OpenMM code with the backbone's topology and positions (N, CA, C; nanometers):
from openmm import Vec3, app, unit

residues = "UNK UNK UNK UNK UNK UNK UNK UNK UNK UNK UNK UNK UNK UNK UNK UNK UNK UNK UNK UNK UNK UNK UNK UNK UNK UNK UNK UNK UNK UNK UNK UNK UNK UNK UNK UNK UNK UNK UNK UNK UNK UNK UNK UNK UNK UNK UNK UNK UNK UNK UNK UNK UNK UNK UNK UNK UNK UNK UNK UNK UNK UNK UNK UNK UNK UNK UNK UNK UNK UNK UNK UNK UNK UNK UNK UNK UNK UNK UNK UNK UNK UNK UNK UNK UNK UNK UNK UNK UNK UNK UNK UNK UNK UNK UNK UNK UNK UNK UNK UNK UNK UNK UNK UNK UNK UNK UNK UNK UNK UNK UNK UNK UNK UNK UNK UNK UNK UNK UNK UNK UNK UNK UNK UNK UNK UNK UNK UNK UNK UNK UNK UNK UNK UNK UNK UNK UNK UNK UNK UNK UNK".split()
positions = [
    Vec3(0.0849, -0.1178, 0.0000),
    Vec3(0.0000, 0.0000, 0.0000),
    Vec3(0.0893, 0.1238, 0.0000),
    Vec3(0.0608, 0.2139, -0.0944),
    Vec3(0.1393, 0.3355, -0.1056),
    Vec3(0.0668, 0.4488, -0.0343),
    Vec3(0.1381, 0.5156, 0.0503),
    Vec3(0.0824, 0.6318, 0.1197),
    Vec3(0.1310, 0.7576, 0.0506),
    Vec3(0.0390, 0.8494, 0.0306),
    Vec3(0.0747, 0.9752, -0.0331),
    Vec3(0.0809, 1.0847, 0.0721),
    Vec3(0.1881, 1.1530, 0.0703),
    Vec3(0.2071, 1.2636, 0.1627),
    Vec3(0.1313, 1.3847, 0.1086),
    Vec3(0.0523, 1.4514, 0.1904),
    Vec3(-0.0224, 1.5683, 0.1425),
    Vec3(0.0686, 1.6736, 0.0800),
    Vec3(0.1901, 1.6894, 0.1329),
    Vec3(0.2793, 1.7894, 0.0753),
    Vec3(0.3236, 1.7478, -0.0646),
    Vec3(0.3368, 1.6173, -0.0910),
    Vec3(0.3738, 1.5670, -0.2236),
    Vec3(0.2611, 1.5949, -0.3229),
    Vec3(0.1370, 1.5722, -0.2812),
    Vec3(0.0214, 1.5996, -0.3669),
    Vec3(0.0121, 1.7489, -0.3950),
    Vec3(0.0345, 1.8296, -0.2948),
    Vec3(0.0325, 1.9742, -0.3113),
    Vec3(0.1426, 2.0178, -0.4076),
    Vec3(0.2591, 1.9597, -0.3935),
    Vec3(0.3720, 1.9922, -0.4813),
    Vec3(0.3372, 1.9567, -0.6266),
    Vec3(0.2796, 1.8390, -0.6482),
    Vec3(0.2413, 1.7988, -0.7834),
    Vec3(0.1340, 1.8917, -0.8404),
    Vec3(0.0409, 1.9318, -0.7564),
    Vec3(-0.0646, 2.0231, -0.8012),
    Vec3(-0.0076, 2.1567, -0.8430),
    Vec3(0.0899, 2.2048, -0.7686),
    Vec3(0.1539, 2.3329, -0.8005),
    Vec3(0.2299, 2.3220, -0.9321),
    Vec3(0.2998, 2.2124, -0.9522),
    Vec3(0.3761, 2.1924, -1.0765),
    Vec3(0.2811, 2.1862, -1.1965),
    Vec3(0.1697, 2.1139, -1.1810),
    Vec3(0.0710, 2.1045, -1.2888),
    Vec3(0.0130, 2.2424, -1.3199),
    Vec3(-0.0241, 2.3151, -1.2162),
    Vec3(-0.0806, 2.4490, -1.2353),
    Vec3(0.0208, 2.5426, -1.2993),
    Vec3(0.1472, 2.5315, -1.2599),
    Vec3(0.2528, 2.6161, -1.3158),
    Vec3(0.2707, 2.5874, -1.4649),
    Vec3(0.2764, 2.4588, -1.5014),
    Vec3(0.2941, 2.4235, -1.6428),
    Vec3(0.1736, 2.4690, -1.7250),
    Vec3(0.0541, 2.4508, -1.6725),
    Vec3(-0.0666, 2.4950, -1.7431),
    Vec3(-0.0632, 2.6462, -1.7664),
    Vec3(-0.0242, 2.7193, -1.6656),
    Vec3(-0.0167, 2.8650, -1.6792),
    Vec3(0.0901, 2.9045, -1.7806),
    Vec3(0.2038, 2.8370, -1.7771),
    Vec3(0.3120, 2.8665, -1.8713),
    Vec3(0.2684, 2.8381, -2.0157),
    Vec3(0.1886, 2.7341, -2.0347),
    Vec3(0.1402, 2.6990, -2.1685),
    Vec3(0.0159, 2.7780, -2.2085),
    Vec3(-0.0390, 2.8542, -2.1148),
    Vec3(-0.1596, 2.9349, -2.1352),
    Vec3(-0.2795, 2.8466, -2.1714),
    Vec3(-0.2919, 2.7360, -2.0961),
    Vec3(-0.4070, 2.6485, -2.1085),
    Vec3(-0.4581, 2.6204, -1.9671),
    Vec3(-0.5787, 2.5685, -1.9588),
    Vec3(-0.6338, 2.5376, -1.8266),
    Vec3(-0.5724, 2.4074, -1.7750),
    Vec3(-0.5841, 2.3860, -1.6451),
    Vec3(-0.5355, 2.2610, -1.5856),
    Vec3(-0.6118, 2.1437, -1.6470),
    Vec3(-0.7404, 2.1614, -1.6687),
    Vec3(-0.8219, 2.0567, -1.7303),
    Vec3(-0.7700, 2.0218, -1.8701),
    Vec3(-0.7351, 2.1250, -1.9483),
    Vec3(-0.6810, 2.1006, -2.0818),
    Vec3(-0.5452, 2.0318, -2.0749),
    Vec3(-0.4634, 2.0691, -1.9774),
    Vec3(-0.3333, 2.0050, -1.9608),
    Vec3(-0.3508, 1.8561, -1.9296),
    Vec3(-0.4413, 1.8246, -1.8411),
    Vec3(-0.4657, 1.6846, -1.8046),
    Vec3(-0.5220, 1.6073, -1.9245),
    Vec3(-0.6121, 1.6716, -2.0002),
    Vec3(-0.6684, 1.6079, -2.1201),
    Vec3(-0.5606, 1.5832, -2.2241),
    Vec3(-0.4739, 1.6825, -2.2465),
    Vec3(-0.3648, 1.6678, -2.3437),
    Vec3(-0.2671, 1.5595, -2.3000),
    Vec3(-0.2395, 1.5539, -2.1724),
    Vec3(-0.1506, 1.4499, -2.1179),
    Vec3(-0.2093, 1.3115, -2.1446),
    Vec3(-0.3391, 1.2969, -2.1241),
    Vec3(-0.4048, 1.1678, -2.1467),
    Vec3(-0.4098, 1.1331, -2.2958),
    Vec3(-0.4399, 1.2319, -2.3803),
    Vec3(-0.4492, 1.2067, -2.5244),
    Vec3(-0.3141, 1.1719, -2.5850),
    Vec3(-0.2105, 1.2433, -2.5435),
    Vec3(-0.0785, 1.2263, -2.6057),
    Vec3(-0.0028, 1.1066, -2.5515),
    Vec3(-0.0346, 1.0664, -2.4291),
    Vec3(0.0410, 0.9585, -2.3672),
    Vec3(0.1765, 1.0044, -2.3162),
    Vec3(0.2003, 1.1333, -2.3226),
    Vec3(0.3270, 1.1904, -2.2735),
    Vec3(0.3121, 1.2320, -2.1278),
    Vec3(0.4160, 1.2078, -2.0516),
    Vec3(0.4173, 1.2537, -1.9128),
    Vec3(0.5275, 1.3583, -1.9001),
    Vec3(0.4899, 1.4851, -1.8977),
    Vec3(0.5916, 1.5898, -1.8929),
    Vec3(0.6623, 1.6012, -1.7581),
    Vec3(0.6235, 1.5188, -1.6617),
    Vec3(0.6783, 1.5297, -1.5271),
    Vec3(0.7781, 1.4199, -1.4923),
    Vec3(0.8224, 1.3440, -1.5925),
    Vec3(0.9196, 1.2376, -1.5643),
    Vec3(1.0615, 1.2940, -1.5706),
    Vec3(1.1499, 1.2260, -1.5034),
    Vec3(1.2897, 1.2683, -1.5022),
    Vec3(1.3548, 1.2369, -1.6357),
    Vec3(1.4712, 1.2969, -1.6576),
    Vec3(1.5465, 1.2700, -1.7797),
    Vec3(1.5882, 1.1232, -1.7856),
    Vec3(1.5874, 1.0707, -1.9072),
    Vec3(1.6344, 0.9337, -1.9278),
    Vec3(1.7711, 0.9444, -1.9948),
    Vec3(1.8732, 0.9030, -1.9225),
    Vec3(2.0093, 0.9124, -1.9748),
    Vec3(2.0398, 0.7950, -2.0655),
    Vec3(2.1037, 0.8237, -2.1780),
    Vec3(2.1401, 0.7186, -2.2720),
    Vec3(2.2555, 0.6344, -2.2185),
    Vec3(2.3422, 0.6982, -2.1449),
    Vec3(2.4564, 0.6280, -2.0851),
    Vec3(2.4562, 0.6619, -1.9361),
    Vec3(2.4361, 0.5620, -1.8500),
    Vec3(2.4287, 0.5901, -1.7058),
    Vec3(2.5549, 0.6575, -1.6503),
    Vec3(2.6674, 0.6372, -1.7154),
    Vec3(2.7920, 0.6968, -1.6672),
    Vec3(2.8139, 0.8377, -1.7205),
    Vec3(2.7407, 0.8737, -1.8246),
    Vec3(2.7586, 1.0053, -1.8866),
    Vec3(2.6262, 1.0803, -1.8805),
    Vec3(2.6140, 1.1722, -1.7869),
    Vec3(2.4868, 1.2428, -1.7721),
    Vec3(2.4800, 1.3704, -1.8571),
    Vec3(2.5521, 1.3691, -1.9695),
    Vec3(2.5392, 1.4798, -2.0641),
    Vec3(2.4589, 1.4370, -2.1866),
    Vec3(2.4416, 1.3047, -2.2036),
    Vec3(2.3660, 1.2537, -2.3182),
    Vec3(2.2373, 1.1899, -2.2657),
    Vec3(2.1271, 1.2481, -2.3086),
    Vec3(1.9985, 1.1974, -2.2612),
    Vec3(1.8966, 1.1997, -2.3742),
    Vec3(1.7937, 1.1201, -2.3545),
    Vec3(1.6826, 1.1141, -2.4492),
    Vec3(1.6071, 1.2466, -2.4428),
    Vec3(1.5471, 1.2873, -2.5566),
    Vec3(1.4702, 1.4124, -2.5585),
    Vec3(1.3651, 1.4069, -2.4478),
    Vec3(1.3643, 1.5065, -2.3618),
    Vec3(1.2701, 1.5050, -2.2486),
    Vec3(1.1236, 1.5056, -2.2939),
    Vec3(1.0424, 1.4258, -2.2260),
    Vec3(0.8994, 1.4208, -2.2560),
    Vec3(0.8355, 1.5583, -2.2344),
    Vec3(0.8888, 1.6319, -2.1396),
    Vec3(0.8344, 1.7658, -2.1123),
    Vec3(0.8502, 1.8555, -2.2351),
    Vec3(0.9651, 1.8479, -2.3012),
    Vec3(0.9898, 1.9296, -2.4197),
    Vec3(0.8952, 1.8888, -2.5329),
    Vec3(0.8794, 1.7596, -2.5540),
    Vec3(0.7873, 1.7100, -2.6567),
    Vec3(0.6443, 1.7535, -2.6247),
    Vec3(0.6070, 1.7462, -2.4982),
    Vec3(0.4731, 1.7863, -2.4546),
    Vec3(0.4503, 1.9352, -2.4814),
    Vec3(0.5481, 2.0173, -2.4494),
    Vec3(0.5381, 2.1623, -2.4717),
    Vec3(0.5257, 2.1918, -2.6206),
    Vec3(0.6059, 2.1244, -2.7022),
    Vec3(0.5992, 2.1434, -2.8475),
    Vec3(0.4609, 2.1051, -2.9009),
    Vec3(0.4061, 1.9945, -2.8497),
    Vec3(0.2732, 1.9503, -2.8912),
    Vec3(0.1679, 2.0536, -2.8532),
    Vec3(0.1743, 2.1027, -2.7319),
    Vec3(0.0782, 2.2042, -2.6854),
    Vec3(0.0873, 2.3297, -2.7725),
    Vec3(0.2092, 2.3695, -2.8080),
    Vec3(0.2265, 2.4881, -2.8927),
    Vec3(0.1730, 2.4640, -3.0335),
    Vec3(0.1938, 2.3445, -3.0868),
    Vec3(0.1403, 2.3116, -3.2198),
    Vec3(-0.0120, 2.3194, -3.2205),
    Vec3(-0.0726, 2.2683, -3.1170),
    Vec3(-0.2192, 2.2714, -3.1081),
    Vec3(-0.2675, 2.4150, -3.0964),
    Vec3(-0.1995, 2.4960, -3.0177),
    Vec3(-0.2394, 2.6368, -3.0016),
    Vec3(-0.2282, 2.7123, -3.1333),
    Vec3(-0.1299, 2.6751, -3.2169),
    Vec3(-0.1117, 2.7419, -3.3466),
    Vec3(-0.2137, 2.6951, -3.4501),
    Vec3(-0.2749, 2.5796, -3.4258),
    Vec3(-0.3724, 2.5260, -3.5204),
    Vec3(-0.5094, 2.5876, -3.4937),
    Vec3(-0.6049, 2.5484, -3.5755),
    Vec3(-0.7418, 2.5966, -3.5582),
    Vec3(-0.8191, 2.5138, -3.4562),
    Vec3(-0.7559, 2.4110, -3.4010),
    Vec3(-0.8239, 2.3224, -3.3071),
    Vec3(-0.7977, 2.3655, -3.1630),
    Vec3(-0.8929, 2.3317, -3.0786),
    Vec3(-0.8753, 2.3478, -2.9351),
    Vec3(-0.8575, 2.2085, -2.8772),
    Vec3(-0.7975, 2.2009, -2.7612),
    Vec3(-0.7718, 2.0711, -2.6988),
    Vec3(-0.9020, 1.9965, -2.6743),
    Vec3(-1.0051, 2.0673, -2.6283),
    Vec3(-1.1330, 2.0005, -2.6005),
    Vec3(-1.1961, 1.9475, -2.7292),
    Vec3(-1.1772, 2.0177, -2.8407),
    Vec3(-1.2302, 1.9705, -2.9687),
    Vec3(-1.1557, 1.8452, -3.0141),
    Vec3(-1.0236, 1.8453, -2.9998),
    Vec3(-0.9452, 1.7269, -3.0354),
    Vec3(-0.9838, 1.6080, -2.9483),
    Vec3(-1.0064, 1.6329, -2.8222),
    Vec3(-1.0486, 1.5256, -2.7321),
    Vec3(-1.1815, 1.4672, -2.7780),
    Vec3(-1.2718, 1.5540, -2.8213),
    Vec3(-1.4018, 1.5075, -2.8691),
    Vec3(-1.3855, 1.4269, -2.9976),
    Vec3(-1.3028, 1.4774, -3.0913),
    Vec3(-1.2853, 1.4106, -3.2197),
    Vec3(-1.2078, 1.2791, -3.2082),
    Vec3(-1.1035, 1.2775, -3.1255),
    Vec3(-1.0161, 1.1604, -3.1179),
    Vec3(-1.0593, 1.0580, -3.0140),
    Vec3(-1.1179, 1.1050, -2.9042),
    Vec3(-1.1508, 1.0143, -2.7952),
    Vec3(-1.3004, 1.0066, -2.7664),
    Vec3(-1.3792, 1.0833, -2.8407),
    Vec3(-1.5246, 1.0863, -2.8211),
    Vec3(-1.5603, 1.1254, -2.6779),
    Vec3(-1.4816, 1.2160, -2.6224),
    Vec3(-1.5072, 1.2661, -2.4876),
    Vec3(-1.5348, 1.4156, -2.4956),
    Vec3(-1.6375, 1.4574, -2.4276),
    Vec3(-1.6718, 1.5994, -2.4222),
    Vec3(-1.6869, 1.6388, -2.2763),
    Vec3(-1.5746, 1.6621, -2.2120),
    Vec3(-1.5772, 1.6915, -2.0688),
    Vec3(-1.6406, 1.8267, -2.0387),
    Vec3(-1.6330, 1.9199, -2.1335),
    Vec3(-1.6877, 2.0531, -2.1085),
    Vec3(-1.8329, 2.0655, -2.1532),
    Vec3(-1.8751, 1.9761, -2.2418),
    Vec3(-2.0107, 1.9864, -2.2959),
    Vec3(-2.0216, 2.0893, -2.4062),
    Vec3(-1.9095, 2.1476, -2.4480),
    Vec3(-1.9104, 2.2534, -2.5498),
    Vec3(-1.8536, 2.2068, -2.6835),
    Vec3(-1.7837, 2.0946, -2.6865),
    Vec3(-1.7191, 2.0507, -2.8100),
    Vec3(-1.8173, 1.9829, -2.9050),
    Vec3(-1.9142, 1.9119, -2.8494),
    Vec3(-2.0105, 1.8415, -2.9344),
    Vec3(-2.1158, 1.9395, -2.9836),
    Vec3(-2.1724, 1.9118, -3.1022),
    Vec3(-2.2735, 2.0034, -3.1547),
    Vec3(-2.4012, 1.9999, -3.0715),
    Vec3(-2.4707, 2.1120, -3.0704),
    Vec3(-2.5964, 2.1202, -2.9951),
    Vec3(-2.7070, 2.0459, -3.0701),
    Vec3(-2.8127, 2.0136, -3.0001),
    Vec3(-2.9272, 1.9452, -3.0606),
    Vec3(-2.9855, 2.0313, -3.1724),
    Vec3(-2.9939, 2.1630, -3.1496),
    Vec3(-3.0484, 2.2534, -3.2515),
    Vec3(-2.9650, 2.2505, -3.3794),
    Vec3(-2.8318, 2.2497, -3.3651),
    Vec3(-2.7480, 2.2485, -3.4854),
    Vec3(-2.7567, 2.1138, -3.5569),
    Vec3(-2.7732, 2.0053, -3.4826),
    Vec3(-2.7901, 1.8727, -3.5445),
    Vec3(-2.9221, 1.8679, -3.6209),
    Vec3(-3.0298, 1.9185, -3.5587),
    Vec3(-3.1600, 1.9205, -3.6252),
    Vec3(-3.1577, 2.0101, -3.7488),
    Vec3(-3.0896, 2.1229, -3.7391),
    Vec3(-3.0779, 2.2137, -3.8528),
    Vec3(-3.0034, 2.1466, -3.9682),
    Vec3(-2.8953, 2.0781, -3.9374),
    Vec3(-2.8198, 2.0059, -4.0402),
    Vec3(-2.9059, 1.8959, -4.1020),
    Vec3(-2.9797, 1.8216, -4.0201),
    Vec3(-3.0655, 1.7148, -4.0706),
    Vec3(-3.1715, 1.7712, -4.1654),
    Vec3(-3.2311, 1.8853, -4.1291),
    Vec3(-3.3323, 1.9480, -4.2152),
    Vec3(-3.2698, 1.9945, -4.3458),
    Vec3(-3.1511, 2.0545, -4.3395),
    Vec3(-3.0826, 2.0999, -4.4598),
    Vec3(-3.0529, 1.9820, -4.5520),
    Vec3(-3.0050, 1.8713, -4.4952),
    Vec3(-2.9774, 1.7515, -4.5744),
    Vec3(-3.1052, 1.6955, -4.6367),
    Vec3(-3.2130, 1.6892, -4.5579),
    Vec3(-3.3412, 1.6380, -4.6078),
    Vec3(-3.3919, 1.7231, -4.7233),
    Vec3(-3.3883, 1.8561, -4.7058),
    Vec3(-3.4347, 1.9465, -4.8118),
    Vec3(-3.3484, 1.9333, -4.9376),
    Vec3(-3.2180, 1.9227, -4.9190),
    Vec3(-3.1274, 1.9070, -5.0329),
    Vec3(-3.1521, 1.7773, -5.1076),
    Vec3(-3.1709, 1.6682, -5.0338),
    Vec3(-3.1981, 1.5386, -5.0968),
    Vec3(-3.3327, 1.5394, -5.1680),
    Vec3(-3.4307, 1.6078, -5.1112),
    Vec3(-3.5624, 1.6189, -5.1756),
    Vec3(-3.5493, 1.6933, -5.3083),
    Vec3(-3.4731, 1.8048, -5.3100),
    Vec3(-3.4537, 1.8805, -5.4341),
    Vec3(-3.3821, 1.7954, -5.5396),
    Vec3(-3.2830, 1.7176, -5.4967),
    Vec3(-3.2115, 1.6294, -5.5898),
    Vec3(-3.3078, 1.5247, -5.6475),
    Vec3(-3.3912, 1.4675, -5.5617),
    Vec3(-3.4878, 1.3674, -5.6063),
    Vec3(-3.5846, 1.4270, -5.7087),
    Vec3(-3.6349, 1.5475, -5.6809),
    Vec3(-3.7273, 1.6134, -5.7739),
    Vec3(-3.6586, 1.6430, -5.9068),
    Vec3(-3.5341, 1.6893, -5.8998),
    Vec3(-3.4578, 1.7195, -6.0208),
    Vec3(-3.4361, 1.5925, -6.1042),
    Vec3(-3.4042, 1.4831, -6.0390),
    Vec3(-3.3836, 1.3563, -6.1097),
    Vec3(-3.5130, 1.3067, -6.1728),
    Vec3(-3.6253, 1.3234, -6.1024),
    Vec3(-3.7541, 1.2826, -6.1584),
    Vec3(-3.7842, 1.3608, -6.2863),
    Vec3(-3.7607, 1.4929, -6.2820),
    Vec3(-3.7843, 1.5753, -6.4015),
    Vec3(-3.6946, 1.5320, -6.5163),
    Vec3(-3.5684, 1.5041, -6.4857),
    Vec3(-3.4753, 1.4608, -6.5902),
    Vec3(-3.5174, 1.3258, -6.6478),
    Vec3(-3.5647, 1.2361, -6.5640),
    Vec3(-3.6099, 1.1047, -6.6105),
    Vec3(-3.7344, 1.1193, -6.6992),
    Vec3(-3.8255, 1.2068, -6.6600),
    Vec3(-3.9465, 1.2293, -6.7403),
    Vec3(-3.9079, 1.2836, -6.8771),
    Vec3(-3.8176, 1.3814, -6.8820),
    Vec3(-3.7721, 1.4383, -7.0089),
    Vec3(-3.7033, 1.3319, -7.0932),
    Vec3(-3.6221, 1.2479, -7.0291),
    Vec3(-3.5509, 1.1427, -7.1013),
    Vec3(-3.6493, 1.0415, -7.1602),
    Vec3(-3.7495, 1.0034, -7.0823),
    Vec3(-3.8489, 0.9074, -7.1314),
    Vec3(-3.9282, 0.9688, -7.2462),
    Vec3(-3.9701, 1.0947, -7.2332),
    Vec3(-4.0436, 1.1618, -7.3406),
    Vec3(-3.9591, 1.1696, -7.4669),
    Vec3(-3.8328, 1.2063, -7.4477),
    Vec3(-3.7418, 1.2169, -7.5617),
    Vec3(-3.7228, 1.0813, -7.6282),
    Vec3(-3.7079, 0.9780, -7.5496),
    Vec3(-3.6904, 0.8425, -7.6030),
    Vec3(-3.8159, 0.7975, -7.6756),
    Vec3(-3.9316, 0.8282, -7.6199),
    Vec3(-4.0581, 0.7908, -7.6834),
    Vec3(-4.0749, 0.8635, -7.8154),
    Vec3(-4.0382, 0.9905, -7.8192),
    Vec3(-4.0495, 1.0665, -7.9421),
    Vec3(-3.9555, 1.0099, -8.0487),
    Vec3(-3.8356, 0.9743, -8.0096),
    Vec3(-3.7415, 0.9145, -8.1053),
    Vec3(-3.7963, 0.7813, -8.1565),
    Vec3(-3.8529, 0.7044, -8.0675),
    Vec3(-3.9073, 0.5747, -8.1048),
    Vec3(-4.0236, 0.5928, -8.2021),
    Vec3(-4.1123, 0.6887, -8.1705),
    Vec3(-4.2248, 0.7151, -8.2602),
    Vec3(-4.1772, 0.7677, -8.3940),
    Vec3(-4.0760, 0.8520, -8.3921),
    Vec3(-4.0216, 0.9068, -8.5165),
    Vec3(-3.9659, 0.7938, -8.6025),
    Vec3(-3.8935, 0.6988, -8.5360),
    Vec3(-3.8383, 0.5847, -8.6086),
    Vec3(-3.9497, 0.4987, -8.6671),
    Vec3(-4.0603, 0.4857, -8.5973),
    Vec3(-4.1713, 0.4031, -8.6433),
    Vec3(-4.2411, 0.4673, -8.7646),
    Vec3(-4.2381, 0.6006, -8.7760),
    Vec3(-4.3026, 0.6703, -8.8862),
    Vec3(-4.2212, 0.6603, -9.0145),
    Vec3(-4.0934, 0.6326, -9.0033),
    Vec3(-4.0085, 0.6261, -9.1224),
    Vec3(-4.0465, 0.5038, -9.2057),
    Vec3(-4.0502, 0.5219, -9.3380),
    Vec3(-4.0858, 0.4089, -9.4240),
    Vec3(-3.9762, 0.3054, -9.4340),
] * unit.nanometer
topology = app.Topology()
chain = topology.addChain("A")
for resn in residues:
    res = topology.addResidue(resn, chain)
    for name in ("N", "CA", "C"):
        topology.addAtom(name, app.Element.getBySymbol(name[0]), res)
């Protein structure tokens, strides 16, 4: 059984809040990005050679920061990416509203109805044209 010291939890909370503020995102967005990316920006450096502490693997924190900056530069928000990639809408704002879904459904229905009517008219014209050609052929001696 692992016991957590309240000061350790407080320290971790402060570090998370500090990183979120530095990245100009909310703590919730930081936690969501951490879960989506699978990166843990709070791990220690991994040294390539235990005897040489000048050569290390690229820190996860640096990769995490770069990812957060890329997302901020894009047209996407973290909550939108979470909704699109993980089907999670923790804020309730990323998914479309019922009104917008109904509006889209009505627009699609109206568009499909117009296409159906247009096709019916084209089929009627085609049949009439074919019948006229057939009758014309029948009149020829």
